DSSP file (Angstrom, degrees, kcal/mol; ACC not computed):
  #  RESIDUE AA STRUCTURE BP1 BP2  ACC     N-H-->O    O-->H-N    N-H-->O    O-->H-N    TCO  KAPPA ALPHA  PHI   PSI    X-CA   Y-CA   Z-CA
    1    1 A M     >        0   0    0      0, 0.0     4,-2.4     0, 0.0     5,-0.2   0.000 360.0 360.0 360.0 -36.7  -41.1 -101.0   26.7
    2    2 A L  H  >  +     0   0    0      1,-0.2     4,-2.6     2,-0.2     5,-0.2   0.908 360.0  51.1 -61.9 -42.4  -43.1  -98.0   25.7
    3    3 A E  H  > S+     0   0    0      1,-0.2     4,-2.2     2,-0.2    -1,-0.2   0.900 110.1  49.9 -61.0 -42.2  -46.0 -100.2   24.6
    4    4 A L  H  > S+     0   0    0      2,-0.2     4,-2.5     1,-0.2    -2,-0.2   0.924 110.3  49.4 -63.0 -45.2  -46.0 -102.0   27.9
    5    5 A K  H  X S+     0   0    0     -4,-2.4     4,-2.8     1,-0.2     5,-0.2   0.906 110.5  51.2 -61.9 -41.7  -46.0  -98.7   29.9
    6    6 A E  H  X S+     0   0    0     -4,-2.6     4,-2.5     1,-0.2    -1,-0.2   0.904 110.2  48.8 -63.3 -38.8  -48.9  -97.5   27.8
    7    7 A R  H  X S+     0   0    0     -4,-2.2     4,-2.4     2,-0.2    -2,-0.2   0.927 112.5  47.8 -67.0 -42.5  -50.9 -100.6   28.4
    8    8 A I  H  X>S+     0   0    0     -4,-2.5     4,-2.8     1,-0.2     5,-0.6   0.927 113.4  47.9 -63.4 -43.9  -50.2 -100.5   32.2
    9    9 A N  H  X5S+     0   0    0     -4,-2.8     4,-2.0     1,-0.2     5,-0.4   0.899 112.5  49.2 -63.7 -39.9  -51.2  -96.8   32.3
   10   10 A Q  H  <5S+     0   0    0     -4,-2.5     4,-0.3    -5,-0.2    -1,-0.2   0.897 117.2  41.4 -64.4 -41.1  -54.4  -97.5   30.3
   11   11 A N  H  <5S+     0   0    0     -4,-2.4    -2,-0.2    -5,-0.2    -1,-0.2   0.846 136.3  11.8 -77.0 -34.9  -55.4 -100.4   32.6
   12   12 A L  H >X5S+     0   0    0     -4,-2.8     4,-3.4    -5,-0.2     3,-1.6   0.662  99.4  91.1-117.1 -22.2  -54.5  -98.8   35.9
   13   13 A G  T 3<<S+     0   0    0     -4,-2.0     4,-0.2    -5,-0.6    -3,-0.1   0.757  84.5  54.3 -56.3 -34.5  -53.8  -95.1   35.4
   14   14 A H  T 34 S+     0   0    0     -5,-0.4    -1,-0.3    -4,-0.3     3,-0.1   0.730 128.2  14.9 -76.2 -20.4  -57.4  -93.8   36.1
   15   15 A T  T <4 S+     0   0    0     -3,-1.6    -2,-0.2     1,-0.1    -1,-0.1   0.591 129.5  42.1-126.2 -18.2  -57.7  -95.5   39.5
   16   16 A H     X  +     0   0    0     -4,-3.4     4,-2.0     1,-0.1     5,-0.2  -0.444  56.4 154.1-133.0  61.0  -54.2  -96.6   40.7
   17   17 A K  H  > S+     0   0    0      1,-0.2     4,-1.9     2,-0.2    -1,-0.1   0.868  77.1  50.2 -61.0 -39.6  -51.8  -93.8   39.9
   18   18 A E  H  > S+     0   0    0      1,-0.2     4,-2.1     2,-0.2    -1,-0.2   0.893 109.1  52.4 -66.2 -37.4  -49.4  -94.7   42.6
   19   19 A M  H  > S+     0   0    0      1,-0.2     4,-2.5     2,-0.2    -2,-0.2   0.882 107.4  52.4 -64.3 -37.7  -49.3  -98.3   41.5
   20   20 A V  H  X S+     0   0    0     -4,-2.0     4,-2.8     2,-0.2    -1,-0.2   0.918 107.7  51.9 -64.1 -42.9  -48.5  -97.2   38.0
   21   21 A Q  H  X S+     0   0    0     -4,-1.9     4,-2.1     1,-0.2    -2,-0.2   0.902 110.4  48.0 -61.3 -40.5  -45.6  -95.2   39.3
   22   22 A V  H  X S+     0   0    0     -4,-2.1     4,-2.5     2,-0.2     5,-0.2   0.933 111.5  50.8 -65.0 -45.7  -44.2  -98.2   41.1
   23   23 A C  H  X S+     0   0    0     -4,-2.5     4,-2.8     1,-0.2    -2,-0.2   0.934 111.0  48.3 -57.5 -46.6  -44.6 -100.4   38.0
   24   24 A F  H  X S+     0   0    0     -4,-2.8     4,-2.4     1,-0.2    -1,-0.2   0.888 110.6  50.1 -64.0 -39.7  -42.8  -97.9   35.9
   25   25 A A  H  X S+     0   0    0     -4,-2.1     4,-2.2    -5,-0.2    -1,-0.2   0.907 113.2  46.5 -65.0 -41.1  -39.9  -97.5   38.4
   26   26 A I  H  X S+     0   0    0     -4,-2.5     4,-2.9     2,-0.2     5,-0.3   0.921 111.6  51.1 -66.0 -44.0  -39.5 -101.3   38.5
   27   27 A I  H  X S+     0   0    0     -4,-2.8     4,-1.7    -5,-0.2    -2,-0.2   0.927 110.8  48.6 -60.0 -44.7  -39.7 -101.7   34.8
   28   28 A E  H  X S+     0   0    0     -4,-2.4     4,-0.9     1,-0.2    -1,-0.2   0.937 113.2  48.8 -60.6 -46.2  -37.0  -99.0   34.3
   29   29 A Y  H >< S+     0   0    0     -4,-2.2     3,-0.7     1,-0.2    -2,-0.2   0.934 114.7  42.2 -61.1 -50.0  -34.8 -100.8   37.0
   30   30 A V  H 3< S+     0   0    0     -4,-2.9    -1,-0.2     1,-0.2    -2,-0.2   0.732 108.1  61.1 -75.1 -19.6  -35.1 -104.3   35.5
   31   31 A S  H 3< S+     0   0    0     -4,-1.7     2,-0.8    -5,-0.3    -1,-0.2   0.684  89.9  76.7 -80.6 -17.2  -34.7 -103.1   31.9
   32   32 A I  S << S-     0   0    0     -4,-0.9    -1,-0.1    -3,-0.7     4,-0.0  -0.842 122.1 -16.7 -96.3 111.0  -31.2 -101.7   32.5
   33   33 A G  S >  S+     0   0    0     -2,-0.8     3,-1.9     1,-0.1     4,-0.3   0.923  75.3 173.6  67.9  46.0  -28.7 -104.5   32.7
   34   34 A P  G >  S+     0   0    0      0, 0.0     3,-1.5     0, 0.0    -2,-0.1   0.794  73.3  62.4 -62.0 -27.0  -31.2 -107.3   33.2
   35   35 A S  G 3  S+     0   0    0      1,-0.3    -2,-0.1     2,-0.1    -3,-0.0   0.733 100.4  55.1 -68.3 -20.6  -28.5 -110.0   32.9
   36   36 A K  G <  S+     0   0    0     -3,-1.9    -1,-0.3     1,-0.2     3,-0.1   0.440 105.9  54.8 -88.4  -1.0  -26.8 -108.4   36.0
   37   37 A K    <   +     0   0    0     -3,-1.5    -1,-0.2    -4,-0.3     3,-0.1  -0.452  56.8 141.5-130.4  59.5  -30.1 -108.8   38.0
   38   38 A P  S    S+     0   0    0      0, 0.0     2,-0.4     0, 0.0    -1,-0.1   0.724  74.2  40.5 -74.9 -18.4  -31.1 -112.5   37.8
   39   39 A H        +     0   0    0     -3,-0.1     2,-0.4     2,-0.0     0, 0.0  -0.956  69.4 173.7-134.7 113.5  -32.3 -112.6   41.5
   40   40 A L        -     0   0    0     -2,-0.4     2,-0.2    -3,-0.1    -3,-0.0  -0.925  14.3-153.4-118.7 144.7  -34.2 -109.7   43.0
   41   41 A T     >  -     0   0    0     -2,-0.4     4,-2.0     1,-0.1     5,-0.2  -0.640  35.7-104.0-105.3 169.6  -35.9 -109.5   46.4
   42   42 A F  H  > S+     0   0    0     -2,-0.2     4,-2.6     1,-0.2     5,-0.2   0.876 123.8  55.8 -58.2 -36.7  -38.8 -107.5   47.4
   43   43 A M  H  > S+     0   0    0      2,-0.2     4,-2.0     1,-0.2    -1,-0.2   0.888 103.8  53.0 -64.8 -39.3  -36.3 -105.2   49.2
   44   44 A D  H  > S+     0   0    0      1,-0.2     4,-0.9     2,-0.2    -1,-0.2   0.935 114.2  42.0 -60.0 -43.9  -34.4 -104.6   46.0
   45   45 A L  H  X S+     0   0    0     -4,-2.0     4,-0.7     1,-0.2     3,-0.4   0.854 110.5  56.4 -72.6 -34.2  -37.5 -103.6   44.2
   46   46 A Y  H  < S+     0   0    0     -4,-2.6     3,-0.4     1,-0.2    -1,-0.2   0.846 100.8  59.6 -65.5 -34.7  -38.7 -101.5   47.2
   47   47 A R  H  < S+     0   0    0     -4,-2.0    -1,-0.2     1,-0.2    -2,-0.2   0.829 110.4  40.5 -62.6 -33.4  -35.5  -99.5   47.1
   48   48 A V  H  < S+     0   0    0     -4,-0.9    -1,-0.2    -3,-0.4    -2,-0.2   0.559  99.8  96.1 -93.1  -6.7  -36.2  -98.3   43.5
   49   49 A S  S  < S-     0   0    0     -4,-0.7   -27,-0.1    -3,-0.4     2,-0.1  -0.501  84.3-106.9 -81.6 147.3  -39.9  -97.8   44.1
   50   50 A P        -     0   0    0      0, 0.0     2,-0.7     0, 0.0    -1,-0.1  -0.436  52.3 -91.1 -62.8 151.6  -41.4  -94.4   44.9
   51   51 A K        +     0   0    0     -2,-0.1     2,-0.3    -4,-0.1     3,-0.0  -0.560  69.7 145.8 -74.1 110.9  -42.4  -94.4   48.6
   52   52 A V        -     0   0    0     -2,-0.7     5,-0.0     1,-0.1    -3,-0.0  -0.806  57.3 -63.3-133.4 173.3  -46.0  -95.6   48.7
   53   53 A H    >>  -     0   0    0     -2,-0.3     4,-1.8     1,-0.1     3,-0.5  -0.333  51.3-116.7 -57.6 143.9  -48.1  -97.6   51.1
   54   54 A E  H 3> S+     0   0    0      1,-0.2     4,-2.5     2,-0.2     5,-0.2   0.843 113.9  55.7 -53.6 -40.8  -46.8 -101.2   51.4
   55   55 A D  H 3> S+     0   0    0      1,-0.2     4,-2.4     2,-0.2    -1,-0.2   0.882 106.1  51.1 -64.0 -38.4  -50.1 -102.7   49.9
   56   56 A V  H <> S+     0   0    0     -3,-0.5     4,-2.1     2,-0.2    -1,-0.2   0.911 110.4  50.2 -64.9 -41.7  -49.7 -100.5   46.8
   57   57 A F  H  X S+     0   0    0     -4,-1.8     4,-2.3     2,-0.2    -2,-0.2   0.957 112.9  44.9 -60.6 -52.1  -46.1 -101.7   46.4
   58   58 A Y  H  X S+     0   0    0     -4,-2.5     4,-2.5     1,-0.2     5,-0.2   0.889 110.9  53.5 -63.9 -39.0  -47.0 -105.4   46.7
   59   59 A D  H  X S+     0   0    0     -4,-2.4     4,-2.0    -5,-0.2    -1,-0.2   0.908 110.4  48.8 -60.3 -40.8  -50.0 -105.0   44.4
   60   60 A A  H  X S+     0   0    0     -4,-2.1     4,-2.0     2,-0.2    -2,-0.2   0.918 110.6  49.8 -65.8 -43.2  -47.6 -103.5   41.7
   61   61 A V  H  < S+     0   0    0     -4,-2.3     4,-0.5     1,-0.2    -2,-0.2   0.935 113.5  44.9 -62.5 -46.4  -45.1 -106.3   42.1
   62   62 A F  H >< S+     0   0    0     -4,-2.5     3,-0.7     1,-0.2     4,-0.3   0.829 109.4  56.9 -72.3 -28.2  -47.7 -109.0   41.7
   63   63 A Y  H >< S+     0   0    0     -4,-2.0     3,-1.3    -5,-0.2    -1,-0.2   0.889 102.6  55.2 -63.0 -38.0  -49.3 -107.1   38.8
   64   64 A L  T 3< S+     0   0    0     -4,-2.0     8,-2.3     1,-0.3     7,-2.0   0.602 101.7  60.4 -70.5 -11.2  -45.9 -107.2   37.0
   65   65 A N  T <  S+     0   0    0     -3,-0.7    -1,-0.3    -4,-0.5    -2,-0.2   0.549  77.7 116.8 -89.9  -9.1  -46.0 -111.0   37.5
   66   66 A R  S X> S-     0   0    0     -3,-1.3     4,-3.4    -4,-0.3     3,-1.2  -0.237  74.6-121.2 -61.1 147.1  -49.2 -111.5   35.5
   67   67 A K  T 34 S+     0   0    0      1,-0.3    -1,-0.1     2,-0.2    -3,-0.0   0.850 112.1  51.8 -59.2 -36.4  -48.8 -113.6   32.3
   68   68 A N  T 34 S+     0   0    0      1,-0.1    -1,-0.3     2,-0.0    -2,-0.1   0.636 120.0  35.2 -77.0 -12.3  -50.0 -110.8   30.1
   69   69 A I  T <4 S+     0   0    0     -3,-1.2    -2,-0.2    -6,-0.2    -1,-0.1   0.817  79.5 178.5-102.1 -53.4  -47.5 -108.4   31.6
   70   70 A N     <  +     0   0    0     -4,-3.4    -5,-0.2    -7,-0.2    -3,-0.1   0.828  32.3 128.6  58.2  43.1  -44.6 -110.8   32.2
   71   71 A V  S    S+     0   0    0     -7,-2.0     2,-0.3     1,-0.2    -6,-0.2   0.819  73.1  27.9 -90.6 -40.2  -42.1 -108.3   33.6
   72   72 A L        -     0   0    0     -8,-2.3     2,-0.4   -11,-0.1    -1,-0.2  -0.872  66.1-148.7-121.7 154.2  -41.2 -110.4   36.7
   73   73 A T        -     0   0    0     -2,-0.3     2,-0.2    -3,-0.1    -8,-0.1  -0.991  21.4-128.2-121.9 131.3  -41.3 -114.0   37.6
   74   74 A K        +     0   0    0     -2,-0.4     2,-0.3    -9,-0.2   -12,-0.0  -0.532  31.8 165.5 -78.0 139.4  -42.1 -115.3   41.1
   75   75 A Q        -     0   0    0     -2,-0.2     2,-0.3     2,-0.0    -2,-0.0  -0.912  19.6-152.8-149.5 127.9  -39.7 -117.7   42.8
   76   76 A F        -     0   0    0     -2,-0.3     2,-0.4    11,-0.1    -2,-0.0  -0.727   2.2-153.9-107.0 152.7  -39.9 -118.3   46.5
   77   77 A E        -     0   0    0     -2,-0.3     2,-0.4     8,-0.0    10,-0.2  -0.945  11.0-139.1-121.9 144.4  -37.2 -119.4   48.9
   78   78 A A  E     -A   86   0A   0      8,-2.3     8,-2.4    -2,-0.4     2,-0.5  -0.847  17.7-133.9-101.0 140.5  -37.8 -121.3   52.2
   79   79 A Y  E     -A   85   0A   0     -2,-0.4     6,-0.2     6,-0.2     3,-0.0  -0.826  13.8-164.0 -98.5 125.5  -35.7 -120.3   55.2
   80   80 A H  E  >  -A   84   0A   0      4,-2.7     4,-2.6    -2,-0.5    -2,-0.0  -0.941  20.5-136.3-106.5 127.7  -34.1 -123.0   57.3
   81   81 A P  T  4 S+     0   0    0      0, 0.0    -1,-0.1     0, 0.0     4,-0.1   0.794 101.0  30.2 -56.8 -33.1  -33.0 -121.7   60.7
   82   82 A R  T  4 S+     0   0    0      2,-0.1    -3,-0.0     1,-0.1    -2,-0.0   0.749 128.7  36.0 -96.5 -27.6  -29.6 -123.5   60.6
   83   83 A E  T  4 S-     0   0    0      1,-0.3     2,-0.1     3,-0.0    -1,-0.1   0.493  96.1-137.5-108.6  -3.5  -28.9 -123.5   56.9
   84   84 A G  E  <  -A   80   0A   0     -4,-2.6    -4,-2.7     2,-0.0    -1,-0.3  -0.470  56.9  -2.9  82.2-154.7  -30.3 -120.2   55.7
   85   85 A F  E     -A   79   0A   0     -6,-0.2     2,-0.4    -2,-0.1    -6,-0.2  -0.482  59.1-171.1 -81.4 142.2  -32.3 -119.7   52.5
   86   86 A K  E      A   78   0A   0     -8,-2.4    -8,-2.3    -2,-0.2    -2,-0.0  -0.992 360.0 360.0-130.7 139.9  -32.9 -122.6   50.1
   87   87 A Q              0   0    0     -2,-0.4   -11,-0.1   -10,-0.2    -1,-0.1   0.435 360.0 360.0 -90.2 360.0  -34.5 -122.4   46.6
């Protein structure tokens, strides 16, 4: 995890300090008891994130989805008005 944080800080730290803070907070959160967190929403991640502009938060989440970073995996759900969410 330390190596990953160093790489993120090296890639983003000089221009996107808030984004780095969000990435680190999310990494810490998902690394503790990951088997208990198989499904996370944006709201789950936002709660553990430092309070930053919404665009910074979303950029950090999508950055953590990159193949070379591989902390998060995207999966979308479609909402049906009568049946709720479907994967």
